C-alpha positions in Angstrom: 80.0 96.6 116.7 78.1 96.2 113.5 77.9 99.3 111.2 74.7 101.3 110.9 74.2 99.8 107.5 74.3 96.3 108.9 71.9 97.2 111.7 69.5 98.6 109.2 69.7 95.4 107.2 69.2 93.2 110.3 66.1 95.2 111.3 64.5 95.6 107.9 65.9 93.0 105.5 66.1 89.7 107.4 63.0 88.2 105.7 64.7 88.5 102.3 68.0 87.2 103.6 66.3 84.3 105.3 65.0 82.7 102.0 66.8 79.4 101.5 68.4 79.6 105.0 69.2 76.5 106.9 66.7 75.6 109.7 69.1 76.4 112.5 69.6 79.9 111.3 65.8 80.3 110.9 65.4 79.1 114.5 68.2 81.5 115.7 66.3 84.5 114.1 63.2 83.5 115.9 65.1 83.4 119.2 67.0 86.7 118.5 70.3 84.9 118.5 73.4 86.8 117.2 73.9 86.3 113.5 76.8 87.0 111.3 76.6 88.6 107.8 78.5 86.1 105.8 79.6 86.4 102.1 81.1 82.9 101.7 83.3 80.2 103.2 86.4 78.3 101.9 87.1 74.8 103.2 90.9 74.5 102.4 92.5 77.9 102.7 96.3 77.7 102.5 97.5 81.3 102.4 95.5 83.1 105.1 97.4 82.0 108.2 99.4 78.9 109.2 98.4 75.5 108.0 95.2 74.5 106.3 92.4 76.7 107.4 88.6 77.1 107.1 88.0 80.7 105.9 84.9 82.8 106.7 84.4 85.9 104.5 82.2 88.4 106.2 80.2 91.1 104.4 80.6 94.8 105.0 83.6 97.1 104.6 83.9 100.9 104.8 87.2 101.1 102.8 87.1 101.5 99.0 90.5 100.1 98.0 91.2 100.7 94.4 92.6 97.2 93.9 90.0 95.3 96.0 89.3 91.8 94.6 86.3 91.3 96.9 84.3 94.4 96.0 81.2 92.3 96.4 81.8 92.2 100.1 81.6 96.0 100.6 77.9 96.0 101.1 76.0 93.8 103.6 73.2 93.4 101.0 72.6 89.8 100.1 74.5 88.4 103.1 73.9 84.9 104.3 72.9 85.1 108.0 74.7 82.5 110.0 75.2 81.6 113.7 78.6 81.0 115.2 77.8 77.4 116.0 76.7 76.6 112.4 79.9 78.0 111.0 82.0 76.1 113.5 80.1 72.9 112.9 80.8 73.3 109.2 84.5 74.1 109.8 85.0 71.1 112.0 84.1 68.8 109.2 87.5 69.5 107.8 89.4 69.5 111.2 91.3 66.3 110.3 93.1 68.3 107.6 94.2 71.1 109.9 97.0 69.2 111.6 98.7 71.1 114.5 98.8 74.5 112.8 95.5 75.0 111.1 92.2 76.4 112.2 89.8 79.1 111.2 90.5 82.6 109.6 87.9 85.3 109.4 88.3 87.7 106.6 86.0 89.9 104.6 85.0 92.5 104.0 86.1 93.8 107.4 85.6 91.4 110.3 86.0 94.2 112.9 82.7 95.8 111.7 80.9 92.8 113.2 82.5 93.0 116.6 79.7 91.4 118.6 79.5 88.4 116.2 83.3 88.0 116.2 83.3 87.8 120.0 80.6 85.1 119.8 82.4 83.2 117.1 85.8 83.2 118.6 84.6 82.5 122.2 82.9 79.4 120.8 86.0 78.5 118.7 88.2 78.7 121.8 85.8 76.4 123.7 86.3 73.9 120.9 90.1 74.3 121.0 90.3 75.9 117.5 93.2 78.2 116.4 91.8 81.6 115.4 93.1 84.2 113.0 91.6 87.6 111.9 92.5 89.1 108.5 91.9 92.8 108.9 92.7 96.2 107.3 92.1 97.8 110.7 90.0 100.7 109.6 87.3 100.4 112.4 89.9 100.5 115.1 89.4 103.1 117.8 90.4 103.6 121.5 86.9 105.0 122.1 84.2 102.9 123.8 82.3 100.7 123.2 84.7 99.5 120.5 87.9 99.4 122.4 87.0 97.2 125.3 85.3 94.8 122.9 88.4 94.7 120.8 90.6 94.0 123.8 88.3 91.0 124.6 88.5 89.8 121.0 92.3 89.9 121.1 92.2 87.6 124.2 90.5 85.0 121.9 92.6 85.7 118.8 95.8 83.7 118.2 97.1 85.7 115.2 96.3 88.9 113.3 96.9 89.3 109.6 97.2 93.1 109.3 97.1 94.8 105.8 99.3 97.9 105.8 98.5 99.6 102.5 100.4 102.9 102.7 102.4 104.8 105.4 101.6 108.2 104.0 98.0 109.1 105.2 97.3 111.3 102.1 98.3 108.5 99.7 96.3 106.1 101.9 93.2 108.2 101.5 93.7 108.4 97.8 94.0 104.6 97.7 91.2 103.6 100.1 89.0 106.7 100.8 90.3 106.8 104.4 93.3 108.0 106.3 95.5 105.6 108.2 96.1 107.2 111.6 93.9 104.7 113.4 95.4 101.8 111.5 98.9 102.8 112.6 97.6 103.1 116.1 96.2 99.6 115.9 99.5 98.2 114.8 101.2 99.9 117.8 98.6 98.6 120.2 98.9 95.1 118.9 102.7 95.4 119.6 102.0 96.6 123.1 99.8 93.5 123.7 102.4 91.2 122.2 99.8 89.8 119.9 101.4 87.9 117.0 101.0 89.7 113.7 101.7 89.0 110.0 102.0 92.2 108.1 100.7 92.2 104.5 101.4 94.7 101.8 99.8 94.6 98.3 102.3 95.7 95.7 100.6 97.7 92.9 102.8 99.1 90.2 102.8 102.9 90.2 100.7 103.0 93.3 102.2 101.1 96.3 105.6 100.1 95.0 107.7 103.2 95.3 111.0 102.5 97.2 110.6 105.6 99.4 107.3 104.4 100.7 108.5 100.8 101.1 111.4 102.0 103.2 109.0 104.1 105.4 106.9 101.0 105.9 110.0 99.0 106.8 111.0 101.6 109.3 107.6 101.4 111.0 107.6 97.6 111.0 111.0 97.7 112.8 109.4 99.6 115.7 107.0 96.7 116.3 108.0 93.8 118.6 105.3 91.3 117.6 105.8 90.9 113.8 106.3 87.2 112.9 106.2 87.6 109.2 105.9 90.2 106.4 104.2 89.2 103.2 104.4 91.0 99.9 101.2 90.3 97.8 101.6 91.1 94.1 98.7 93.0 92.6 96.4 91.1 90.2 93.3 92.2 88.3 91.2 89.0 88.8 88.6 90.9 90.7 88.0 93.5 87.9 85.0 91.6 86.5 83.2 92.0 89.9 83.6 95.8 89.6 82.1 95.7 86.1 79.2 93.5 87.2 78.4 95.9 90.0 78.7 98.9 87.7 81.6 100.4 89.7 84.4 102.1 87.7 87.7 100.2 88.1 90.4 102.9 88.1 93.3 100.4 87.8 92.1 98.9 84.5 95.1 98.1 82.4 97.5 98.0 85.3 99.8 94.9 84.9 101.0 92.8 87.9 104.4 93.8 89.2 107.4 92.3 87.6 109.4 89.6 89.4 112.2 92.2 89.9 109.9 94.7 91.6 108.4 92.0 93.8 111.9 90.8 94.8 112.9 94.4 95.5 109.9 94.9 97.8 110.6 91.7 99.6 114.2 92.7 100.1 113.2 96.1 101.6 110.3 94.8 103.7 111.4 91.3 104.7 115.2 91.3 104.4 
């Protein structure tokens, strides 16, 4: 389900967001059709799931990760309002490049904050025979209703989940993101129960998420899951720092260098070996 912030925008800010909008989106607004809050799209994604993929970046995220390189997706302000059909029509222009493994990936922001739109988008995608991937940090996950039953339905239409596991220690996780990780760990376990294919991702930040003790704890947890097809170590980079500066948000990792090749190799040995 969309966050309260998104609902407020949908109710009070659609006129502003509609400026410059394509005619089909304008018609959808007039007919009260479901619209997604979209930040941007990428036509030829090669790192967010198998094969060549069309990537949809949604707006809105509750987490405040210190290393976030898409800080401009946190707020729903300034979103482009799109229908599922318009996004899929755009995606299918590039279908000839997908081969047998490609498709669409929805990232963010946090896709699970727009649950109703995700259900619409993926149901339409499956009707078109499109491979579907969600890239999520898992923070909205809950076994409470109405979220849980909608999430179960969404998983029926999802071929692969890219799950970002940032920290196993909940206190450290809160220091890193502003939130604890209990529900994220629960999500990982539930996906294992479902047998839903998952790629685990871990961003390696020197002095923050690269301590061997924490990496071994993460590996121990991954070993309890039966559905993990791949584990990816993503080296930290600071290319998103200018976005923080533009938005006037202090970047607490300023001056932090990317991890050395040795530390990356060490993390991959622990997590992937």
